[in-house]
PQR file of N, CA, C, O and H, with PARSE charges and radii, in Angstrom:
ATOM      1  N   MET A   1      68.192 106.989  98.887 -0.4000 1.5000
ATOM      2  CA  MET A   1      68.989 107.099  99.985 -0.0000 2.0000
ATOM      3  C   MET A   1      70.023 108.445  99.877  0.5500 1.7000
ATOM      4  O   MET A   1      70.640 108.144  98.855 -0.5500 1.4000
ATOM      5  N   ASP A   2      70.413 109.357 100.187 -0.4000 1.5000
ATOM      6  CA  ASP A   2      71.466 110.160  99.967 -0.0000 2.0000
ATOM      7  C   ASP A   2      72.717 109.601 100.595  0.5500 1.7000
ATOM      8  O   ASP A   2      72.864 109.105 101.712 -0.5500 1.4000
ATOM      9  H   ASP A   2      69.912 109.602 101.017  0.4000 1.0000
ATOM     10  N   PRO A   3      73.725 109.823  99.466 -0.5600 1.5000
ATOM     11  CA  PRO A   3      74.864 109.597  99.418  0.2800 2.0000
ATOM     12  C   PRO A   3      75.909 110.205 100.581  0.5500 1.7000
ATOM     13  O   PRO A   3      76.797 109.726 101.286 -0.5500 1.4000
ATOM     14  N   ALA A   4      75.478 111.151 100.443 -0.4000 1.5000
ATOM     15  CA  ALA A   4      76.238 112.470 101.307 -0.0000 2.0000
ATOM     16  C   ALA A   4      76.515 111.938 102.657  0.5500 1.7000
ATOM     17  O   ALA A   4      75.666 111.158 103.089 -0.5500 1.4000
ATOM     18  H   ALA A   4      74.757 111.540  99.871  0.4000 1.0000
ATOM     19  N   PRO A   5      77.525 112.198 103.408 -0.5600 1.5000
ATOM     20  CA  PRO A   5      77.812 111.888 104.791  0.2800 2.0000
ATOM     21  C   PRO A   5      76.662 112.928 105.428  0.5500 1.7000
ATOM     22  O   PRO A   5      76.163 113.928 104.911 -0.5500 1.4000
ATOM     23  N   SER A   6      76.399 112.254 106.893 -0.4000 1.5000
ATOM     24  CA  SER A   6      75.413 112.839 107.791 -0.0000 2.0000
ATOM     25  C   SER A   6      76.010 113.776 108.217  0.5500 1.7000
ATOM     26  O   SER A   6      77.229 113.720 108.054 -0.5500 1.4000
ATOM     27  H   SER A   6      76.805 111.442 107.313  0.4000 1.0000
ATOM     28  N   PRO A   7      75.472 114.963 108.897 -0.5600 1.5000
ATOM     29  CA  PRO A   7      75.801 115.962 109.699  0.2800 2.0000
ATOM     30  C   PRO A   7      76.689 115.682 110.777  0.5500 1.7000
ATOM     31  O   PRO A   7      77.689 116.385 110.920 -0.5500 1.4000
ATOM     32  N   GLU A   8      76.437 114.712 111.573 -0.4000 1.5000
ATOM     33  CA  GLU A   8      77.385 113.972 112.262 -0.0000 2.0000
ATOM     34  C   GLU A   8      78.555 113.382 111.778  0.5500 1.7000
ATOM     35  O   GLU A   8      79.636 113.568 112.337 -0.5500 1.4000
ATOM     36  H   GLU A   8      75.624 114.141 111.456  0.4000 1.0000
ATOM     37  N   SER A   9      78.435 112.725 110.841 -0.4000 1.5000
ATOM     38  CA  SER A   9      79.726 112.297 110.612 -0.0000 2.0000
ATOM     39  C   SER A   9      80.646 113.208 109.859  0.5500 1.7000
ATOM     40  O   SER A   9      81.841 112.959 109.699 -0.5500 1.4000
ATOM     41  H   SER A   9      77.557 112.574 110.386  0.4000 1.0000
ATOM     42  N   ALA A  10      80.183 114.018 109.514 -0.4000 1.5000
ATOM     43  CA  ALA A  10      80.879 115.116 108.770 -0.0000 2.0000
ATOM     44  C   ALA A  10      81.732 116.115 110.026  0.5500 1.7000
ATOM     45  O   ALA A  10      82.884 116.543 109.951 -0.5500 1.4000
ATOM     46  H   ALA A  10      79.213 114.220 109.644  0.4000 1.0000
ATOM     47  N   ALA A  11      80.898 116.271 110.978 -0.4000 1.5000
ATOM     48  CA  ALA A  11      81.278 117.090 112.281 -0.0000 2.0000
ATOM     49  C   ALA A  11      82.753 116.114 112.639  0.5500 1.7000
ATOM     50  O   ALA A  11      83.915 116.518 112.680 -0.5500 1.4000
ATOM     51  H   ALA A  11      79.963 115.922 111.040  0.4000 1.0000
ATOM     52  N   LEU A  12      82.303 114.910 112.838 -0.4000 1.5000
ATOM     53  CA  LEU A  12      83.589 113.776 113.553 -0.0000 2.0000
ATOM     54  C   LEU A  12      84.653 113.451 112.392  0.5500 1.7000
ATOM     55  O   LEU A  12      85.601 112.723 112.686 -0.5500 1.4000
ATOM     56  H   LEU A  12      81.359 114.582 112.805  0.4000 1.0000
ATOM     57  N   SER A  13      84.551 113.900 111.235 -0.4000 1.5000
ATOM     58  CA  SER A  13      85.443 113.800 110.428 -0.0000 2.0000
ATOM     59  C   SER A  13      86.544 115.234 110.492  0.5500 1.7000
ATOM     60  O   SER A  13      87.772 115.142 110.504 -0.5500 1.4000
ATOM     61  H   SER A  13      83.781 114.491 110.996  0.4000 1.0000
ATOM     62  N   ILE A  14      85.838 116.403 110.524 -0.4000 1.5000
ATOM     63  CA  ILE A  14      86.566 117.483 110.842 -0.0000 2.0000
ATOM     64  C   ILE A  14      87.078 117.607 111.857  0.5500 1.7000
ATOM     65  O   ILE A  14      88.170 118.163 111.749 -0.5500 1.4000
ATOM     66  H   ILE A  14      84.841 116.477 110.514  0.4000 1.0000
ATOM     67  N   GLU A  15      86.731 117.275 113.111 -0.4000 1.5000
ATOM     68  CA  GLU A  15      87.576 116.813 114.098 -0.0000 2.0000
ATOM     69  C   GLU A  15      88.285 116.497 114.385  0.5500 1.7000
ATOM     70  O   GLU A  15      89.029 117.024 115.212 -0.5500 1.4000
ATOM     71  H   GLU A  15      85.844 116.823 113.199  0.4000 1.0000
ATOM     72  N   ALA A  16      88.489 114.975 113.590 -0.4000 1.5000
ATOM     73  CA  ALA A  16      89.782 114.009 113.553 -0.0000 2.0000
ATOM     74  C   ALA A  16      90.709 114.826 112.548  0.5500 1.7000
ATOM     75  O   ALA A  16      91.935 114.744 112.618 -0.5500 1.4000
ATOM     76  H   ALA A  16      87.885 114.547 112.919  0.4000 1.0000
ATOM     77  N   HIS A  17      90.134 115.520 111.726 -0.4000 1.5000
ATOM     78  CA  HIS A  17      91.106 116.270 110.846 -0.0000 2.0000
ATOM     79  C   HIS A  17      92.281 117.150 111.842  0.5500 1.7000
ATOM     80  O   HIS A  17      93.501 117.287 111.931 -0.5500 1.4000
ATOM     81  H   HIS A  17      89.138 115.586 111.669  0.4000 1.0000
ATOM     82  N   HIS A  18      90.832 117.698 112.599 -0.4000 1.5000
ATOM     83  CA  HIS A  18      91.728 119.205 113.125 -0.0000 2.0000
ATOM     84  C   HIS A  18      92.622 118.268 114.534  0.5500 1.7000
ATOM     85  O   HIS A  18      93.327 119.080 115.134 -0.5500 1.4000
ATOM     86  H   HIS A  18      89.841 117.587 112.527  0.4000 1.0000
ATOM     87  N   ALA A  19      92.695 117.375 114.918 -0.4000 1.5000
ATOM     88  CA  ALA A  19      93.510 116.495 115.859 -0.0000 2.0000
ATOM     89  C   ALA A  19      94.565 116.368 115.169  0.5500 1.7000
ATOM     90  O   ALA A  19      95.608 116.842 115.619 -0.5500 1.4000
ATOM     91  H   ALA A  19      92.122 116.715 114.432  0.4000 1.0000
ATOM     92  N   LEU A  20      94.559 115.759 114.017 -0.4000 1.5000
ATOM     93  CA  LEU A  20      95.458 115.328 113.271 -0.0000 2.0000
ATOM     94  C   LEU A  20      96.749 116.133 112.616  0.5500 1.7000
ATOM     95  O   LEU A  20      97.916 115.849 112.346 -0.5500 1.4000
ATOM     96  H   LEU A  20      93.712 115.374 113.651  0.4000 1.0000
ATOM     97  N   THR A  21      95.871 117.328 112.509 -0.4000 1.5000
ATOM     98  CA  THR A  21      96.733 118.667 112.575 -0.0000 2.0000
ATOM     99  C   THR A  21      97.526 119.147 113.333  0.5500 1.7000
ATOM    100  O   THR A  21      98.625 119.594 113.006 -0.5500 1.4000
ATOM    101  H   THR A  21      94.923 117.559 112.729  0.4000 1.0000
ATOM    102  N   VAL A  22      96.987 119.107 114.635 -0.4000 1.5000
ATOM    103  CA  VAL A  22      97.563 119.753 115.844 -0.0000 2.0000
ATOM    104  C   VAL A  22      98.618 118.613 116.223  0.5500 1.7000
ATOM    105  O   VAL A  22      99.696 119.011 116.663 -0.5500 1.4000
ATOM    106  H   VAL A  22      96.094 118.744 114.901  0.4000 1.0000
ATOM    107  N   ALA A  23      98.464 117.549 116.126 -0.4000 1.5000
ATOM    108  CA  ALA A  23      99.430 116.518 116.346 -0.0000 2.0000
ATOM    109  C   ALA A  23     100.611 116.482 115.572  0.5500 1.7000
ATOM    110  O   ALA A  23     101.742 116.169 115.943 -0.5500 1.4000
ATOM    111  H   ALA A  23      97.587 117.226 115.769  0.4000 1.0000
ATOM    112  N   LEU A  24     100.109 116.942 114.130 -0.4000 1.5000
ATOM    113  CA  LEU A  24     101.351 116.764 113.403 -0.0000 2.0000
ATOM    114  C   LEU A  24     102.349 117.796 113.686  0.5500 1.7000
ATOM    115  O   LEU A  24     103.568 117.634 113.640 -0.5500 1.4000
ATOM    116  H   LEU A  24      99.190 117.196 113.829  0.4000 1.0000
ATOM    117  N   ALA A  25     101.652 118.991 114.018 -0.4000 1.5000
ATOM    118  CA  ALA A  25     102.435 120.651 114.292 -0.0000 2.0000
ATOM    119  C   ALA A  25     103.423 120.109 115.584  0.5500 1.7000
ATOM    120  O   ALA A  25     104.457 120.732 115.824 -0.5500 1.4000
ATOM    121  H   ALA A  25     100.661 119.122 114.055  0.4000 1.0000
ATOM    122  N   GLN A  26     103.005 118.791 116.485 -0.4000 1.5000
ATOM    123  CA  GLN A  26     104.065 118.901 117.458 -0.0000 2.0000
ATOM    124  C   GLN A  26     105.128 118.012 117.017  0.5500 1.7000
ATOM    125  O   GLN A  26     106.124 117.990 117.739 -0.5500 1.4000
ATOM    126  H   GLN A  26     102.165 118.285 116.290  0.4000 1.0000
ATOM    127  N   LEU A  27     105.125 117.370 116.116 -0.4000 1.5000
ATOM    128  CA  LEU A  27     106.639 116.322 115.779 -0.0000 2.0000
ATOM    129  C   LEU A  27     107.731 117.243 115.207  0.5500 1.7000
ATOM    130  O   LEU A  27     107.492 118.424 114.957 -0.5500 1.4000
ATOM    131  H   LEU A  27     104.315 117.387 115.529  0.4000 1.0000
ATOM    132  N   SER A  28     108.545 116.861 115.071 -0.4000 1.5000
ATOM    133  CA  SER A  28     109.996 117.505 114.839 -0.0000 2.0000
ATOM    134  C   SER A  28     109.900 117.600 113.322  0.5500 1.7000
ATOM    135  O   SER A  28     109.256 116.790 112.656 -0.5500 1.4000
ATOM    136  H   SER A  28     108.739 115.901 115.274  0.4000 1.0000
ATOM    137  N   ALA A  29     110.791 118.966 112.641 -0.4000 1.5000
ATOM    138  CA  ALA A  29     110.419 118.965 111.430 -0.0000 2.0000
ATOM    139  C   ALA A  29     110.808 117.922 110.836  0.5500 1.7000
ATOM    140  O   ALA A  29     109.953 117.407 110.115 -0.5500 1.4000
ATOM    141  H   ALA A  29     111.314 119.624 113.182  0.4000 1.0000
ATOM    142  N   GLN A  30     111.930 117.357 110.886 -0.4000 1.5000
ATOM    143  CA  GLN A  30     112.016 116.182 110.152 -0.0000 2.0000
ATOM    144  C   GLN A  30     111.231 115.179 110.429  0.5500 1.7000
ATOM    145  O   GLN A  30     111.053 114.534 109.395 -0.5500 1.4000
ATOM    146  H   GLN A  30     112.624 117.776 111.471  0.4000 1.0000
ATOM    147  N   GLN A  31     110.584 114.657 111.458 -0.4000 1.5000
ATOM    148  CA  GLN A  31     109.522 113.918 111.554 -0.0000 2.0000
ATOM    149  C   GLN A  31     108.179 114.221 110.811  0.5500 1.7000
ATOM    150  O   GLN A  31     107.388 113.391 110.364 -0.5500 1.4000
ATOM    151  H   GLN A  31     110.729 115.181 112.297  0.4000 1.0000
ATOM    152  N   ARG A  32     108.113 115.228 110.784 -0.4000 1.5000
ATOM    153  CA  ARG A  32     106.963 116.040 109.862 -0.0000 2.0000
ATOM    154  C   ARG A  32     107.073 115.404 108.657  0.5500 1.7000
ATOM    155  O   ARG A  32     106.308 114.495 108.337 -0.5500 1.4000
ATOM    156  H   ARG A  32     108.756 115.902 111.148  0.4000 1.0000
ATOM    157  N   GLN A  33     108.368 115.989 107.641 -0.4000 1.5000
ATOM    158  CA  GLN A  33     108.615 115.791 106.772 -0.0000 2.0000
ATOM    159  C   GLN A  33     108.441 114.266 106.389  0.5500 1.7000
ATOM    160  O   GLN A  33     107.793 113.957 105.389 -0.5500 1.4000
ATOM    161  H   GLN A  33     108.990 116.727 107.901  0.4000 1.0000
ATOM    162  N   VAL A  34     108.904 113.523 107.031 -0.4000 1.5000
ATOM    163  CA  VAL A  34     109.248 112.234 106.713 -0.0000 2.0000
ATOM    164  C   VAL A  34     107.790 111.679 106.440  0.5500 1.7000
ATOM    165  O   VAL A  34     107.567 110.828 105.579 -0.5500 1.4000
ATOM    166  H   VAL A  34     109.430 113.774 107.843  0.4000 1.0000
ATOM    167  N   VAL A  35     106.701 112.305 107.348 -0.4000 1.5000
ATOM    168  CA  VAL A  35     105.358 111.636 107.450 -0.0000 2.0000
ATOM    169  C   VAL A  35     104.466 111.874 106.293  0.5500 1.7000
ATOM    170  O   VAL A  35     103.580 111.132 105.868 -0.5500 1.4000
ATOM    171  H   VAL A  35     106.882 112.997 108.047  0.4000 1.0000
ATOM    172  N   GLU A  36     104.995 113.493 105.675 -0.4000 1.5000
ATOM    173  CA  GLU A  36     104.086 114.015 105.044 -0.0000 2.0000
ATOM    174  C   GLU A  36     104.964 113.363 103.365  0.5500 1.7000
ATOM    175  O   GLU A  36     104.222 112.800 102.561 -0.5500 1.4000
ATOM    176  H   GLU A  36     105.714 114.096 106.020  0.4000 1.0000
ATOM    177  N   LEU A  37     106.020 113.465 103.114 -0.4000 1.5000
ATOM    178  CA  LEU A  37     106.201 112.370 102.134 -0.0000 2.0000
ATOM    179  C   LEU A  37     105.869 110.847 102.042  0.5500 1.7000
ATOM    180  O   LEU A  37     105.459 110.448 100.953 -0.5500 1.4000
ATOM    181  H   LEU A  37     106.623 113.923 103.767  0.4000 1.0000
ATOM    182  N   ARG A  38     105.995 109.989 103.023 -0.4000 1.5000
ATOM    183  CA  ARG A  38     105.221 109.078 103.243 -0.0000 2.0000
ATOM    184  C   ARG A  38     103.758 109.031 102.656  0.5500 1.7000
ATOM    185  O   ARG A  38     103.310 108.307 101.766 -0.5500 1.4000
ATOM    186  H   ARG A  38     106.329 110.313 103.908  0.4000 1.0000
ATOM    187  N   LEU A  39     103.142 110.008 103.407 -0.4000 1.5000
ATOM    188  CA  LEU A  39     101.789 110.149 102.888 -0.0000 2.0000
ATOM    189  C   LEU A  39     101.448 110.444 101.054  0.5500 1.7000
ATOM    190  O   LEU A  39     100.462 110.179 100.366 -0.5500 1.4000
ATOM    191  H   LEU A  39     103.506 110.595 104.130  0.4000 1.0000
ATOM    192  N   ALA A  40     102.461 110.947 100.806 -0.4000 1.5000
ATOM    193  CA  ALA A  40     102.452 111.691  99.377 -0.0000 2.0000
ATOM    194  C   ALA A  40     102.524 110.317  98.592  0.5500 1.7000
ATOM    195  O   ALA A  40     101.919 110.182  97.528 -0.5500 1.4000
ATOM    196  H   ALA A  40     103.263 111.162 101.364  0.4000 1.0000
ATOM    197  N   GLY A  41     103.255 109.335  99.130 -0.4000 1.5000
ATOM    198  CA  GLY A  41     103.505 107.977  98.360 -0.0000 2.0000
ATOM    199  C   GLY A  41     104.859 107.608  97.854  0.5500 1.7000
ATOM    200  O   GLY A  41     105.188 106.926  96.884 -0.5500 1.4000
ATOM    201  H   GLY A  41     103.746 109.444  99.995  0.4000 1.0000
ATOM    202  N   LEU A  42     105.737 108.394  98.990 -0.4000 1.5000
ATOM    203  CA  LEU A  42     107.574 108.269  98.383 -0.0000 2.0000
ATOM    204  C   LEU A  42     107.506 107.073  99.337  0.5500 1.7000
ATOM    205  O   LEU A  42     106.545 106.809 100.059 -0.5500 1.4000
ATOM    206  H   LEU A  42     105.469 108.949  99.778  0.4000 1.0000
ATOM    207  N   THR A  43     108.839 106.271  99.231 -0.4000 1.5000
ATOM    208  CA  THR A  43     109.291 105.063  99.617 -0.0000 2.0000
ATOM    209  C   THR A  43     110.388 105.464 100.325  0.5500 1.7000
ATOM    210  O   THR A  43     111.074 106.359  99.833 -0.5500 1.4000
ATOM    211  H   THR A  43     109.620 106.485  98.644  0.4000 1.0000
ATOM    212  N   SER A  44     110.817 104.812 101.777 -0.4000 1.5000
ATOM    213  CA  SER A  44     111.929 105.229 102.470 -0.0000 2.0000
ATOM    214  C   SER A  44     113.231 105.278 101.592  0.5500 1.7000
ATOM    215  O   SER A  44     114.167 105.884 102.113 -0.5500 1.4000
ATOM    216  H   SER A  44     110.259 104.085 102.177  0.4000 1.0000
ATOM    217  N   ALA A  45     113.367 104.939 100.803 -0.4000 1.5000
ATOM    218  CA  ALA A  45     114.347 105.193  99.718 -0.0000 2.0000
ATOM    219  C   ALA A  45     114.470 106.593  99.131  0.5500 1.7000
ATOM    220  O   ALA A  45     115.497 107.261  99.251 -0.5500 1.4000
ATOM    221  H   ALA A  45     112.606 104.447 100.380  0.4000 1.0000
ATOM    222  N   GLU A  46     113.469 106.974  98.544 -0.4000 1.5000
ATOM    223  CA  GLU A  46     113.103 107.995  97.512 -0.0000 2.0000
ATOM    224  C   GLU A  46     113.015 109.402  98.839  0.5500 1.7000
ATOM    225  O   GLU A  46     113.372 110.522  98.476 -0.5500 1.4000
ATOM    226  H   GLU A  46     112.635 106.431  98.447  0.4000 1.0000
ATOM    227  N   ILE A  47     112.615 109.233 100.044 -0.4000 1.5000
ATOM    228  CA  ILE A  47     112.313 110.219 101.327 -0.0000 2.0000
ATOM    229  C   ILE A  47     113.742 110.260 101.533  0.5500 1.7000
ATOM    230  O   ILE A  47     114.166 111.415 101.490 -0.5500 1.4000
ATOM    231  H   ILE A  47     112.325 108.323 100.339  0.4000 1.0000
ATOM    232  N   GLY A  48     114.698 109.310 101.759 -0.4000 1.5000
ATOM    233  CA  GLY A  48     116.206 109.263 101.941 -0.0000 2.0000
ATOM    234  C   GLY A  48     116.903 110.608 101.061  0.5500 1.7000
ATOM    235  O   GLY A  48     117.371 111.713 101.337 -0.5500 1.4000
ATOM    236  H   GLY A  48     114.354 108.372 101.794  0.4000 1.0000
ATOM    237  N   GLU A  49     116.667 109.811  99.894 -0.4000 1.5000
ATOM    238  CA  GLU A  49     117.563 110.717  98.653 -0.0000 2.0000
ATOM    239  C   GLU A  49     117.046 112.225  98.910  0.5500 1.7000
ATOM    240  O   GLU A  49     117.807 113.189  98.998 -0.5500 1.4000
ATOM    241  H   GLU A  49     116.287 108.914  99.671  0.4000 1.0000
ATOM    242  N   THR A  50     115.447 112.295  99.033 -0.4000 1.5000
ATOM    243  CA  THR A  50     115.042 113.849  98.925 -0.0000 2.0000
ATOM    244  C   THR A  50     115.424 114.642 100.034  0.5500 1.7000
ATOM    245  O   THR A  50     115.554 115.855  99.868 -0.5500 1.4000
ATOM    246  H   THR A  50     114.829 111.512  98.962  0.4000 1.0000
ATOM    247  N   LEU A  51     115.728 113.852 101.735 -0.4000 1.5000
ATOM    248  CA  LEU A  51     116.321 114.816 102.516 -0.0000 2.0000
ATOM    249  C   LEU A  51     117.861 114.357 102.844  0.5500 1.7000
ATOM    250  O   LEU A  51     118.369 114.777 103.883 -0.5500 1.4000
ATOM    251  H   LEU A  51     115.622 112.867 101.869  0.4000 1.0000
ATOM    252  N   GLY A  52     118.445 113.688 102.164 -0.4000 1.5000
ATOM    253  CA  GLY A  52     119.596 113.714 102.263 -0.0000 2.0000
ATOM    254  C   GLY A  52     120.162 112.854 103.425  0.5500 1.7000
ATOM    255  O   GLY A  52     121.233 113.123 103.969 -0.5500 1.4000
ATOM    256  H   GLY A  52     118.032 113.347 101.319  0.4000 1.0000
ATOM    257  N   CYS A  53     119.348 111.763 103.785 -0.4000 1.5000
ATOM    258  CA  CYS A  53     119.776 110.580 104.766 -0.0000 2.0000
ATOM    259  C   CYS A  53     119.535 109.285 104.350  0.5500 1.7000
ATOM    260  O   CYS A  53     118.859 109.087 103.340 -0.5500 1.4000
ATOM    261  H   CYS A  53     118.478 111.545 103.344  0.4000 1.0000
ATOM    262  N   SER A  54     119.966 108.445 104.948 -0.4000 1.5000
ATOM    263  CA  SER A  54     119.852 107.148 104.547 -0.0000 2.0000
ATOM    264  C   SER A  54     118.334 106.506 104.920  0.5500 1.7000
ATOM    265  O   SER A  54     117.571 106.985 105.760 -0.5500 1.4000
ATOM    266  H   SER A  54     120.515 108.606 105.768  0.4000 1.0000
ATOM    267  N   ARG A  55     118.110 105.449 104.193 -0.4000 1.5000
ATOM    268  CA  ARG A  55     116.893 104.658 104.160 -0.0000 2.0000
ATOM    269  C   ARG A  55     116.537 104.249 105.753  0.5500 1.7000
ATOM    270  O   ARG A  55     115.341 104.366 106.021 -0.5500 1.4000
ATOM    271  H   ARG A  55     118.729 105.061 103.511  0.4000 1.0000
ATOM    272  N   GLY A  56     117.262 103.861 106.670 -0.4000 1.5000
ATOM    273  CA  GLY A  56     117.572 103.322 108.123 -0.0000 2.0000
ATOM    274  C   GLY A  56     116.773 104.674 108.790  0.5500 1.7000
ATOM    275  O   GLY A  56     115.720 104.675 109.428 -0.5500 1.4000
ATOM    276  H   GLY A  56     118.234 103.767 106.452  0.4000 1.0000
ATOM    277  N   ALA A  57     117.677 105.867 108.403 -0.4000 1.5000
ATOM    278  CA  ALA A  57     117.173 106.721 109.225 -0.0000 2.0000
ATOM    279  C   ALA A  57     115.785 107.271 108.819  0.5500 1.7000
ATOM    280  O   ALA A  57     115.092 107.810 109.683 -0.5500 1.4000
ATOM    281  H   ALA A  57     118.532 105.866 107.884  0.4000 1.0000
ATOM    282  N   VAL A  58     115.426 107.181 107.777 -0.4000 1.5000
ATOM    283  CA  VAL A  58     114.349 107.660 107.853 -0.0000 2.0000
ATOM    284  C   VAL A  58     112.850 106.483 108.028  0.5500 1.7000
ATOM    285  O   VAL A  58     111.633 106.660 107.991 -0.5500 1.4000
ATOM    286  H   VAL A  58     115.988 106.743 107.076  0.4000 1.0000
ATOM    287  N   ASP A  59     113.578 105.504 108.190 -0.4000 1.5000
ATOM    288  CA  ASP A  59     112.550 104.310 108.649 -0.0000 2.0000
ATOM    289  C   ASP A  59     112.667 104.524 110.280  0.5500 1.7000
ATOM    290  O   ASP A  59     111.754 103.950 110.873 -0.5500 1.4000
ATOM    291  H   ASP A  59     114.567 105.361 108.220  0.4000 1.0000
ATOM    292  N   VAL A  60     113.429 105.103 110.985 -0.4000 1.5000
ATOM    293  CA  VAL A  60     113.553 104.862 112.574 -0.0000 2.0000
ATOM    294  C   VAL A  60     113.054 106.292 112.698  0.5500 1.7000
ATOM    295  O   VAL A  60     112.436 106.465 113.749 -0.5500 1.4000
ATOM    296  H   VAL A  60     114.171 105.570 110.503  0.4000 1.0000
ATOM    297  N   THR A  61     113.136 107.236 112.015 -0.4000 1.5000
ATOM    298  CA  THR A  61     112.547 108.781 111.896 -0.0000 2.0000
ATOM    299  C   THR A  61     110.644 108.221 111.671  0.5500 1.7000
ATOM    300  O   THR A  61     109.862 108.605 112.540 -0.5500 1.4000
ATOM    301  H   THR A  61     113.637 107.095 111.161  0.4000 1.0000
ATOM    302  N   GLN A  62     110.223 107.551 110.766 -0.4000 1.5000
ATOM    303  CA  GLN A  62     109.034 107.544 110.738 -0.0000 2.0000
ATOM    304  C   GLN A  62     108.814 106.737 112.117  0.5500 1.7000
ATOM    305  O   GLN A  62     108.291 107.300 113.079 -0.5500 1.4000
ATOM    306  H   GLN A  62     110.859 107.239 110.060  0.4000 1.0000
ATOM    307  N   HIS A  63     109.302 105.178 112.180 -0.4000 1.5000
ATOM    308  CA  HIS A  63     108.572 104.982 113.319 -0.0000 2.0000
ATOM    309  C   HIS A  63     108.188 105.527 114.860  0.5500 1.7000
ATOM    310  O   HIS A  63     107.304 105.132 115.620 -0.5500 1.4000
ATOM    311  H   HIS A  63     109.727 104.720 111.399  0.4000 1.0000
ATOM    312  N   ARG A  64     109.257 106.658 115.039 -0.4000 1.5000
ATOM    313  CA  ARG A  64     109.359 107.439 116.094 -0.0000 2.0000
ATOM    314  C   ARG A  64     108.271 108.433 116.116  0.5500 1.7000
ATOM    315  O   ARG A  64     107.704 108.801 117.144 -0.5500 1.4000
ATOM    316  H   ARG A  64     109.975 106.979 114.421  0.4000 1.0000
ATOM    317  N   ALA A  65     108.041 108.800 115.056 -0.4000 1.5000
ATOM    318  CA  ALA A  65     107.061 110.214 114.516 -0.0000 2.0000
ATOM    319  C   ALA A  65     105.174 109.297 114.588  0.5500 1.7000
ATOM    320  O   ALA A  65     104.152 109.863 114.977 -0.5500 1.4000
ATOM    321  H   ALA A  65     108.501 108.501 114.221  0.4000 1.0000
ATOM    322  N   VAL A  66     105.259 107.947 114.126 -0.4000 1.5000
ATOM    323  CA  VAL A  66     104.266 107.270 114.577 -0.0000 2.0000
ATOM    324  C   VAL A  66     103.820 106.767 115.732  0.5500 1.7000
ATOM    325  O   VAL A  66     102.608 106.758 115.943 -0.5500 1.4000
ATOM    326  H   VAL A  66     106.089 107.487 113.810  0.4000 1.0000
ATOM    327  N   GLN A  67     104.663 106.297 116.611 -0.4000 1.5000
ATOM    328  CA  GLN A  67     104.563 106.391 118.051 -0.0000 2.0000
ATOM    329  C   GLN A  67     103.938 107.701 118.491  0.5500 1.7000
ATOM    330  O   GLN A  67     102.730 107.839 118.684 -0.5500 1.4000
ATOM    331  H   GLN A  67     105.648 106.304 116.439  0.4000 1.0000
ATOM    332  N   ARG A  68     104.690 108.488 118.609 -0.4000 1.5000
ATOM    333  CA  ARG A  68     104.578 110.157 118.709 -0.0000 2.0000
ATOM    334  C   ARG A  68     103.132 110.575 118.777  0.5500 1.7000
ATOM    335  O   ARG A  68     102.590 110.960 119.813 -0.5500 1.4000
ATOM    336  H   ARG A  68     105.671 108.376 118.452  0.4000 1.0000
ATOM    337  N   LEU A  69     102.398 110.447 117.313 -0.4000 1.5000
ATOM    338  CA  LEU A  69     101.603 110.555 116.768 -0.0000 2.0000
ATOM    339  C   LEU A  69     100.293 110.013 117.855  0.5500 1.7000
ATOM    340  O   LEU A  69      99.344 110.612 118.360 -0.5500 1.4000
ATOM    341  H   LEU A  69     102.838 110.134 116.471  0.4000 1.0000
ATOM    342  N   ARG A  70     100.838 108.381 117.932 -0.4000 1.5000
ATOM    343  CA  ARG A  70      99.600 107.845 118.535 -0.0000 2.0000
ATOM    344  C   ARG A  70      99.211 108.178 120.149  0.5500 1.7000
ATOM    345  O   ARG A  70      98.085 108.151 120.646 -0.5500 1.4000
ATOM    346  H   ARG A  70     101.609 107.894 117.522  0.4000 1.0000
ATOM    347  N   ARG A  71     100.258 108.442 120.690 -0.4000 1.5000
ATOM    348  CA  ARG A  71     100.439 109.027 122.247 -0.0000 2.0000
ATOM    349  C   ARG A  71      99.833 110.492 121.909  0.5500 1.7000
ATOM    350  O   ARG A  71      99.106 110.818 122.847 -0.5500 1.4000
ATOM    351  H   ARG A  71     101.173 108.464 120.286  0.4000 1.0000
ATOM    352  N   LEU A  72      99.860 111.236 121.162 -0.4000 1.5000
ATOM    353  CA  LEU A  72      99.330 112.528 121.072 -0.0000 2.0000
ATOM    354  C   LEU A  72      97.793 112.161 120.673  0.5500 1.7000
ATOM    355  O   LEU A  72      96.829 112.579 121.314 -0.5500 1.4000
ATOM    356  H   LEU A  72     100.451 110.971 120.400  0.4000 1.0000
ATOM    357  N   LEU A  73      97.722 111.540 119.822 -0.4000 1.5000
ATOM    358  CA  LEU A  73      96.034 111.374 119.456 -0.0000 2.0000
ATOM    359  C   LEU A  73      95.077 110.392 120.452  0.5500 1.7000
ATOM    360  O   LEU A  73      93.849 110.312 120.420 -0.5500 1.4000
ATOM    361  H   LEU A  73      98.506 111.200 119.301  0.4000 1.0000
ATOM    362  N   SER A  74      95.849 109.792 121.192 -0.4000 1.5000
ATOM    363  CA  SER A  74      95.123 108.756 122.331 -0.0000 2.0000
ATOM    364  C   SER A  74      94.946 109.607 123.572  0.5500 1.7000
ATOM    365  O   SER A  74      94.098 109.379 124.434 -0.5500 1.4000
ATOM    366  H   SER A  74      96.847 109.856 121.218  0.4000 1.0000
ATOM    367  N   ALA A  75      95.808 110.595 123.592 -0.4000 1.5000
ATOM    368  CA  ALA A  75      95.683 111.537 124.669 -0.0000 2.0000
ATOM    369  C   ALA A  75      94.257 112.217 124.668  0.5500 1.7000
ATOM    370  O   ALA A  75      93.551 112.444 125.650 -0.5500 1.4000
ATOM    371  H   ALA A  75      96.497 110.780 122.891  0.4000 1.0000
ATOM    372  N   ASP A  76      94.044 112.438 123.586 -0.4000 1.5000
ATOM    373  CA  ASP A  76      92.508 113.257 123.375 -0.0000 2.0000
ATOM    374  C   ASP A  76      91.543 112.277 123.679  0.5500 1.7000
ATOM    375  O   ASP A  76      90.345 112.552 123.621 -0.5500 1.4000
ATOM    376  H   ASP A  76      94.617 112.254 122.788  0.4000 1.0000
TER
END
């Protein structure tokens, strides 16, 4: 059996990646930074230190960013 993804799976993966890229571009700059740093593995405290804001502000920004991404991606 071939372990490589099927052409259909590959196409769906590319489409999902494109949709996420478009959705991320619609976030505010701060929301996008928080999401990108979180995906890079930083904690809320580390992100706050990096961006010069509190851990609470990071958590609120991340929550709003995730809500917005859900709305944008579910609209597709």
